[in-house]
KEKE-3310 file (N, C-alpha, C; in steps of 0.2 Angstrom, whole numbers, plus 5000, padded with zeros to 4 digits):
npx = (5001:5007:4999:4992:4992:4986:4990:4987:4985:4975:4971:4968:4954:4945:4928:4922:4915:4920:4936:4936:4929:4939:4948:4958:4972:4973:4983:4980:4982:4986:4975:4978:4971:4963:4977:4976:4980:4972:4970:4969:4950:4945:4942:4925:4921:4911:4917:4928:4923:4914:4926:4931:4920:4921:4933:4939:4949:4958:4962:4978:4987:4997:5009:5008:5021:5035:5036:5021:5020:5028:5023:5011:5013:5017:5007:5000:5007:5007:4995:4990:5001:5017:5014:5013:5016:5008:5010:5003:5003:5000:5003:5019:5024:5019:5018:5027:5024:5023:5036:5040:5035:5041:5056:5050:5047:5061:5065:5058:5054:5050:5040:5033:5033:5024:5019:5009:5007:4995:4980:4966:4953:4958:4970:4962:4956:4967:4971:4960:4956:4969:4964:4953:4958:4966:4957:4947:4959:4964:4978:4987:5004:5015:5024:5019:5009:5012:5019:5006:4999:5008:5007:4994:4996:5000:4991:4980:4967:4961:4950:4946:4931:4934:4924:4922:4931:4937:4939:4951:4960:4960:4970:4979:4982:4977:4980:4974:4972:4968:4957:4948:4942:4938:4928:4922:4918:4909:4921:4924:4937:4946:4954:4969:4977:4992:5008:5007:5006:4996:4987:4980:4967:4957:4944:4927:4911:4897:4881:4884:4877:4877:4889:4895:4888:4893:4908:4908:4906:4917:4927:4924:4922:4935:4945:4947:4939:4941:4927:4924:4924:4921:4926:4915:4918:4913:4911:4904:4890:4887:4875:4861:4853:4864:4872:4865:4861:4874:4878:4868:4871:4886:4880:4873:4885:4890:4894:4898:4901:4896:4905:4901:4911:4914:4922:4937:4942:4954:4958:4944:4949:4954:4945:4934:4915:4903:4909:4917:4921:4931:4935:4947:4954:4962:4958)
npy = (4819:4831:4842:4858:4869:4882:4896:4906:4921:4927:4939:4941:4943:4931:4925:4911:4901:4901:4899:4883:4879:4879:4874:4883:4886:4894:4904:4914:4926:4939:4945:4956:4958:4967:4963:4949:4935:4932:4921:4927:4928:4919:4930:4939:4952:4959:4960:4967:4980:4982:4981:4993:5004:5000:5006:5016:5013:5002:4985:4978:4974:4957:4950:4935:4921:4912:4902:4896:4898:4887:4878:4877:4874:4862:4854:4857:4847:4837:4834:4834:4825:4826:4839:4852:4870:4885:4902:4917:4931:4943:4959:4962:4977:4982:4974:4960:4950:4942:4940:4930:4919:4919:4914:4902:4893:4890:4879:4870:4860:4865:4876:4891:4908:4923:4940:4948:4963:4969:4968:4963:4964:4967:4957:4944:4945:4941:4931:4922:4924:4918:4904:4901:4902:4890:4878:4879:4875:4864:4856:4865:4873:4875:4884:4892:4895:4904:4914:4920:4923:4933:4940:4949:4957:4970:4975:4975:4985:4993:5001:5012:5015:5021:5017:5027:5039:5039:5027:5026:5036:5034:5023:5030:5033:5046:5064:5073:5085:5082:5073:5082:5093:5082:5076:5088:5091:5083:5073:5061:5051:5043:5028:5022:5007:5007:5002:4993:5000:5010:5024:5039:5046:5053:5063:5062:5071:5069:5060:5044:5035:5044:5046:5032:5027:5039:5035:5023:5024:5033:5026:5015:5022:5027:5014:5004:4990:4973:4963:4951:4948:4956:4962:4967:4976:4977:4982:4975:4985:4993:4999:4990:4995:5002:4992:4986:4997:4999:4985:4984:4994:4990:4981:4987:4993:4979:4971:4953:4945:4947:4949:4951:4954:4952:4963:4956:4955:4961:4971:4978:4984:4995:5002:5003:5004:4999:5001:5002:4997:4991:4982:4973:4968:4976:4976)
npz = (4945:4955:4968:4971:4982:4989:5000:5014:5024:5039:5038:5024:5028:5022:5016:5025:5018:5007:5009:5015:5003:4993:4998:5005:5015:5029:5040:5054:5060:5076:5089:5102:5118:5131:5138:5135:5123:5107:5095:5077:5073:5083:5092:5092:5081:5087:5100:5100:5096:5108:5119:5114:5116:5131:5138:5128:5121:5108:5102:5102:5086:5081:5075:5063:5070:5066:5071:5069:5057:5052:5058:5050:5038:5040:5042:5031:5024:5029:5027:5014:5007:4997:4991:4984:4990:4988:4995:4998:5004:5017:5015:5014:5020:5029:5039:5049:5047:5032:5032:5042:5037:5026:5033:5041:5028:5024:5029:5020:5004:4990:4993:4988:4990:4989:4990:4993:4990:4998:5009:5016:5008:4996:4997:4997:4985:4976:4980:4978:4962:4961:4965:4958:4944:4945:4949:4935:4927:4932:4929:4929:4926:4941:4939:4930:4938:4948:4942:4934:4948:4952:4942:4946:4957:4954:4948:4958:4969:4981:4992:5008:5016:5036:5047:5058:5062:5076:5079:5071:5079:5091:5089:5084:5073:5066:5070:5084:5079:5066:5070:5076:5068:5058:5065:5066:5055:5049:5038:5029:5028:5012:5010:5002:4996:4993:4983:4994:5004:5017:5012:5013:5001:4997:5002:5009:5013:5023:5026:5029:5019:5008:5006:5003:4992:4984:4983:4980:4966:4962:4962:4954:4941:4943:4939:4930:4935:4934:4925:4930:4948:4960:4977:4990:5005:5021:5038:5053:5057:5046:5038:5029:5020:5012:5009:5001:4990:4987:4980:4970:4961:4957:4949:4940:4933:4927:4932:4936:4949:4962:4979:4995:5009:5027:5036:5047:5065:5067:5054:5060:5071:5068:5056:5063:5069:5055:5046:5025:5011:4996:4983:4971:4955:4941:4925)
capx = (5003:5007:4991:4996:4987:4986:4989:4988:4984:4969:4970:4964:4945:4943:4922:4923:4912:4927:4940:4932:4925:4944:4954:4962:4974:4976:4986:4981:4986:4981:4972:4980:4965:4965:4981:4975:4982:4969:4972:4961:4944:4944:4939:4923:4922:4909:4918:4931:4919:4913:4930:4933:4915:4921:4938:4940:4955:4958:4965:4984:4987:5003:5009:5009:5026:5041:5034:5016:5019:5030:5014:5005:5016:5019:5001:4996:5013:5004:4986:4993:5009:5019:5009:5015:5012:5010:5006:5001:5005:4998:5009:5026:5026:5016:5017:5032:5020:5027:5044:5041:5034:5049:5060:5047:5048:5067:5068:5055:5054:5043:5036:5032:5030:5022:5019:5002:5007:4988:4976:4959:4950:4965:4974:4956:4954:4972:4969:4953:4958:4972:4962:4948:4963:4970:4950:4950:4966:4969:4986:4993:5010:5016:5027:5015:5001:5015:5017:5001:4996:5013:5005:4989:4999:5001:4983:4975:4963:4959:4950:4941:4932:4932:4916:4922:4939:4936:4945:4959:4961:4962:4975:4985:4982:4975:4982:4970:4969:4962:4951:4943:4941:4937:4923:4916:4914:4908:4926:4925:4943:4947:4961:4967:4984:4997:5014:5010:5004:4988:4985:4972:4969:4953:4941:4919:4908:4892:4879:4888:4873:4878:4895:4897:4887:4898:4914:4907:4905:4921:4931:4924:4924:4943:4950:4945:4941:4939:4919:4920:4923:4921:4923:4915:4919:4910:4912:4897:4887:4886:4866:4859:4850:4870:4875:4860:4864:4881:4878:4864:4878:4889:4876:4873:4891:4891:4899:4895:4900:4898:4903:4902:4915:4914:4930:4938:4943:4961:4956:4940:4954:4955:4939:4928:4909:4899:4917:4915:4927:4929:4942:4945:4959:4961:4959)
capy = (4825:4834:4843:4862:4869:4887:4897:4913:4926:4929:4944:4942:4941:4929:4921:4902:4896:4900:4895:4879:4877:4881:4871:4888:4885:4901:4904:4916:4933:4937:4952:4956:4963:4967:4956:4941:4935:4929:4920:4932:4922:4918:4934:4942:4961:4964:4959:4972:4986:4984:4983:5001:5009:5003:5010:5019:5011:4999:4982:4978:4966:4954:4945:4925:4919:4909:4895:4898:4897:4881:4871:4877:4871:4855:4852:4856:4843:4828:4833:4832:4824:4826:4841:4860:4874:4893:4906:4922:4933:4952:4968:4965:4983:4985:4970:4955:4944:4939:4939:4925:4915:4916:4911:4899:4891:4889:4872:4864:4860:4866:4880:4897:4914:4928:4945:4951:4969:4968:4967:4961:4963:4965:4949:4940:4947:4939:4925:4920:4924:4910:4898:4899:4898:4883:4878:4882:4874:4860:4853:4871:4871:4879:4890:4896:4899:4908:4920:4922:4929:4939:4946:4949:4959:4976:4976:4975:4990:4993:5007:5010:5020:5020:5020:5031:5041:5038:5020:5029:5042:5027:5018:5035:5035:5051:5066:5077:5090:5079:5071:5086:5093:5079:5075:5094:5096:5078:5071:5054:5050:5038:5027:5016:5003:5011:5001:4990:5004:5013:5031:5043:5050:5058:5065:5064:5074:5069:5054:5036:5033:5047:5045:5026:5027:5042:5031:5017:5027:5035:5020:5011:5025:5028:5009:4998:4983:4967:4964:4942:4945:4963:4962:4974:4975:4979:4980:4978:4991:4997:4999:4986:4998:5003:4987:4985:5002:4997:4979:4989:4999:4987:4977:4990:4991:4974:4964:4947:4942:4954:4947:4953:4951:4956:4963:4954:4960:4965:4978:4983:4987:5002:5005:5005:5001:5005:5006:5000:4995:4991:4980:4970:4968:4979:4972)
capz = (4944:4962:4969:4972:4989:4993:5005:5015:5031:5041:5036:5020:5029:5016:5018:5024:5013:5002:5012:5012:4994:4987:5004:5006:5021:5033:5046:5062:5065:5083:5091:5110:5122:5141:5141:5134:5115:5103:5085:5072:5075:5092:5095:5089:5082:5090:5106:5098:5099:5116:5122:5114:5122:5139:5138:5123:5118:5102:5106:5095:5083:5082:5066:5063:5070:5065:5073:5067:5050:5053:5060:5047:5033:5041:5042:5023:5019:5033:5023:5006:5004:4989:4989:4984:4992:4986:5001:4996:5011:5018:5013:5018:5018:5038:5044:5049:5045:5027:5034:5046:5033:5023:5038:5043:5021:5023:5032:5016:4997:4986:4996:4984:4992:4985:4993:4989:4995:5001:5015:5020:5000:4991:4996:4996:4976:4974:4981:4973:4958:4961:4966:4951:4941:4948:4949:4929:4924:4936:4927:4927:4929:4946:4938:4927:4941:4948:4937:4935:4952:4953:4940:4950:4960:4954:4946:4964:4971:4987:4995:5013:5021:5040:5051:5062:5065:5085:5081:5071:5084:5097:5088:5083:5065:5065:5075:5085:5076:5061:5071:5078:5061:5054:5066:5065:5049:5047:5033:5030:5024:5010:5011:4997:4996:4988:4985:4999:5012:5015:5011:5011:4994:4995:5009:5009:5018:5024:5029:5025:5012:5003:5006:5002:4983:4978:4986:4975:4958:4959:4962:4948:4937:4941:4940:4926:4936:4930:4928:4934:4952:4963:4983:4995:5011:5027:5045:5059:5060:5040:5036:5024:5015:5008:5005:4993:4984:4983:4974:4962:4959:4953:4944:4933:4930:4923:4937:4937:4954:4968:4984:5002:5013:5034:5039:5053:5071:5064:5050:5063:5077:5065:5053:5067:5065:5050:5038:5020:5006:4988:4981:4963:4950:4934:4919)
cpx = (5002:5001:4997:4990:4990:4985:4989:4984:4976:4967:4969:4955:4941:4934:4925:4921:4920:4933:4940:4932:4935:4950:4960:4966:4977:4979:4984:4984:4984:4981:4973:4975:4966:4972:4981:4977:4976:4969:4967:4958:4941:4941:4933:4924:4918:4912:4926:4927:4916:4919:4930:4925:4916:4927:4943:4947:4954:4964:4971:4982:4995:5002:5009:5016:5028:5036:5027:5013:5023:5025:5012:5007:5019:5012:4997:5002:5009:4997:4987:5000:5010:5017:5016:5014:5015:5008:5006:4999:5003:5006:5014:5028:5022:5014:5024:5028:5023:5036:5045:5037:5041:5054:5057:5049:5053:5067:5062:5056:5048:5037:5036:5029:5030:5020:5014:5005:4998:4987:4968:4957:4954:4969:4970:4956:4959:4972:4962:4954:4962:4969:4958:4951:4966:4963:4950:4953:4970:4978:4991:4999:5012:5021:5025:5009:5005:5015:5012:4998:5002:5010:4998:4990:4999:4995:4978:4974:4962:4958:4945:4939:4930:4925:4917:4930:4940:4942:4953:4962:4965:4971:4980:4987:4980:4977:4976:4966:4965:4957:4948:4939:4935:4930:4918:4912:4913:4911:4924:4932:4944:4953:4962:4975:4988:5005:5014:5007:4999:4989:4979:4974:4963:4947:4934:4917:4901:4889:4884:4885:4874:4885:4898:4894:4892:4905:4913:4910:4911:4925:4930:4924:4933:4947:4943:4945:4937:4931:4919:4920:4924:4920:4921:4917:4916:4913:4905:4895:4884:4877:4863:4859:4857:4872:4872:4861:4869:4881:4872:4869:4882:4886:4875:4878:4893:4895:4894:4896:4902:4899:4905:4905:4915:4921:4932:4942:4951:4961:4951:4942:4954:4950:4937:4921:4906:4905:4913:4921:4924:4935:4942:4952:4960:4962:4964)
cpy = (4828:4841:4849:4866:4877:4890:4905:4916:4926:4937:4947:4944:4937:4925:4913:4899:4895:4897:4886:4874:4876:4876:4876:4888:4893:4903:4913:4920:4934:4946:4950:4962:4963:4961:4952:4943:4931:4929:4926:4923:4920:4923:4938:4950:4962:4964:4966:4978:4987:4984:4990:5006:5006:5005:5014:5019:5004:4992:4981:4971:4964:4951:4939:4927:4916:4901:4891:4894:4889:4874:4870:4873:4864:4851:4851:4849:4836:4828:4831:4830:4824:4834:4851:4865:4882:4898:4912:4927:4941:4955:4964:4971:4986:4980:4966:4948:4938:4937:4932:4918:4913:4911:4904:4892:4888:4881:4868:4864:4863:4871:4888:4903:4918:4933:4950:4960:4970:4966:4965:4959:4963:4960:4945:4941:4940:4932:4920:4920:4918:4904:4897:4897:4891:4878:4876:4876:4870:4856:4857:4869:4874:4886:4897:4900:4905:4915:4923:4926:4934:4945:4952:4956:4968:4979:4975:4983:4989:5001:5005:5016:5020:5022:5025:5033:5041:5031:5022:5032:5037:5026:5021:5035:5040:5057:5070:5080:5087:5077:5078:5089:5087:5077:5081:5097:5089:5073:5064:5053:5042:5034:5019:5012:5005:5009:4999:4994:5009:5020:5034:5045:5053:5060:5066:5068:5070:5063:5048:5034:5036:5046:5039:5024:5033:5038:5025:5020:5030:5031:5016:5017:5027:5022:5003:4990:4978:4962:4956:4943:4955:4960:4969:4969:4978:4977:4980:4985:4993:4994:4994:4989:5002:4999:4985:4989:4999:4991:4981:4991:4995:4982:4981:4993:4985:4970:4956:4942:4948:4951:4950:4951:4955:4955:4960:4958:4965:4972:4982:4986:4995:5006:5004:5001:5004:5006:5003:4998:4992:4988:4974:4971:4972:4976:4975)
cpz = (4953:4962:4972:4979:4990:4999:5011:5022:5032:5040:5030:5022:5024:5020:5019:5023:5010:5003:5011:5004:4991:4994:5004:5013:5024:5039:5051:5063:5071:5086:5099:5113:5127:5141:5137:5124:5112:5097:5083:5072:5078:5093:5090:5087:5087:5099:5106:5100:5106:5119:5123:5118:5128:5143:5132:5121:5114:5106:5100:5092:5082:5075:5068:5064:5068:5065:5070:5061:5050:5054:5053:5043:5032:5042:5035:5021:5022:5029:5019:5007:4998:4988:4987:4983:4991:4991:4999:5002:5011:5015:5017:5020:5025:5041:5043:5047:5040:5028:5038:5041:5029:5026:5036:5035:5020:5024:5027:5011:4994:4988:4992:4987:4988:4988:4989:4989:4996:5006:5011:5012:4995:4991:4995:4988:4975:4974:4980:4966:4956:4960:4961:4947:4940:4947:4942:4924:4932:4936:4925:4930:4936:4944:4934:4930:4945:4948:4936:4942:4955:4949:4942:4955:4960:4950:4951:4966:4976:4991:5000:5015:5029:5041:5054:5063:5072:5084:5079:5073:5089:5096:5086:5077:5062:5072:5079:5082:5068:5063:5073:5073:5058:5056:5066:5057:5043:5040:5037:5025:5020:5010:5008:5000:4990:4989:4990:5005:5010:5016:5010:5005:4994:5003:5006:5013:5017:5028:5026:5020:5008:5000:5001:4993:4979:4978:4979:4967:4956:4958:4955:4939:4936:4939:4936:4931:4934:4932:4932:4941:4956:4972:4985:5001:5017:5034:5047:5060:5052:5039:5030:5021:5012:5005:5000:4988:4982:4979:4968:4960:4954:4950:4939:4930:4925:4926:4938:4943:4960:4975:4990:5006:5020:5036:5046:5060:5069:5062:5054:5069:5072:5062:5056:5066:5058:5043:5032:5013:5000:4985:4973:4959:4944:4928:4915)
residu = (MET:ARG:LYS:ILE:ILE:LEU:SER:THR:ASP:SER:GLY:ALA:ASP:LEU:PRO:LYS:GLU:LEU:VAL:GLU:LYS:TYR:GLN:ILE:GLN:VAL:ALA:PRO:MET:HIS:ILE:ILE:MET:ASP:GLY:LYS:ASP:TYR:LEU:ASP:GLY:GLU:LEU:SER:VAL:GLU:GLU:VAL:PHE:ASP:TYR:TYR:ASN:ARG:THR:LYS:LYS:ILE:PRO:SER:THR:ALA:ALA:THR:ASN:VAL:GLN:GLU:TYR:HIS:ASP:LEU:PHE:SER:LYS:ILE:ARG:SER:ASP:PHE:PRO:ASP:SER:MET:ILE:ILE:HIS:ILE:GLY:CYS:THR:SER:LYS:SER:SER:VAL:THR:PHE:GLN:SER:ALA:VAL:ILE:ALA:ALA:GLU:GLU:PHE:ASP:ASP:ILE:TYR:LEU:ILE:ASP:SER:LEU:ASN:ILE:THR:GLY:GLY:LEU:ALA:ALA:ILE:VAL:MET:TYR:ALA:ALA:VAL:LEU:LEU:GLU:ASN:GLU:PRO:SER:ILE:ASP:HIS:ILE:HIS:LEU:ILE:LYS:GLU:ILE:GLU:SER:PHE:VAL:PRO:LYS:THR:ARG:LEU:ALA:ILE:ILE:PRO:GLY:SER:LEU:ASP:PHE:LEU:LYS:ALA:GLY:GLY:ARG:VAL:SER:ASN:LEU:VAL:TYR:LEU:GLY:GLY:ALA:LEU:LEU:LYS:ILE:LYS:PRO:CYS:ILE:GLU:LEU:LYS:GLU:GLY:LYS:LEU:VAL:SER:THR:ARG:ASN:TYR:ARG:GLY:LYS:MET:SER:ILE:VAL:ALA:GLU:LYS:PHE:MET:ARG:ASP:PHE:LEU:ASN:GLU:TYR:ASN:ILE:ASP:LYS:LYS:LEU:LEU:PHE:LEU:ILE:TYR:SER:ILE:GLY:LEU:ASP:GLU:SER:ILE:LYS:ASN:ARG:MET:VAL:GLU:ILE:ALA:ARG:GLY:LYS:GLY:PHE:GLU:ASN:VAL:LYS:TRP:MET:GLN:ALA:GLY:ALA:GLY:ILE:SER:THR:HIS:ALA:GLY:PRO:GLY:GLY:VAL:GLY:ILE:ALA:GLY:LEU:GLU:CYS)
# end
């Protein structure tokens, strides 16, 4: 039986232990800071925040290119001869990364690509459900597995509360007027992924300790998330007491497996320090 290998992008922010446990192959995206190009993972989030504190600018991000995907797929074939590859990529609606994978895959047989229409924890949730399904059913036919993964895509829910409007303003994501109003009123926008695009859906007001709990309850009340796995996402600077309280709420709602994941340098360039997010699949 031919082995099925899962691959994804570094934008999934998958914890290292899960990448290693399930042999998930990861294509790194790029962070460009001070004119230097770093692979996602080479540059720490602390360095991104230090750069902003010094310059009031945020690094730019760049997609994985065609050659890098070609190298990744070639390495997978070298490490796992006669394997089939299922690549679950980040949303094609906000990056050319997925298109680069499509072009690179044209030179290989038995590579199947799935547009997750998601990023960070949302993408991670899809990849992990696929990995667990493959672990539990190692003899699953690849066509059936692909159909299962594709069925996860429209069920994925992701919402984020940025830690600071400063980073959104520096990246041109909010106007000066919105920024000033938000800063004065201590407003924190909830940003959700809708059909592959990030959109602001509601606003919260107050300290992050209060906002995070309200945000958590609203999300779990609005969506009927599968209790088997819930991803909670944080950017460096989120208080441990907030993280503990969010886990308590999730446990109280019956979630079996609550997994914290740290936002990588890419998403942190927009979320800023102290941001929080939630991701899971609806039943």
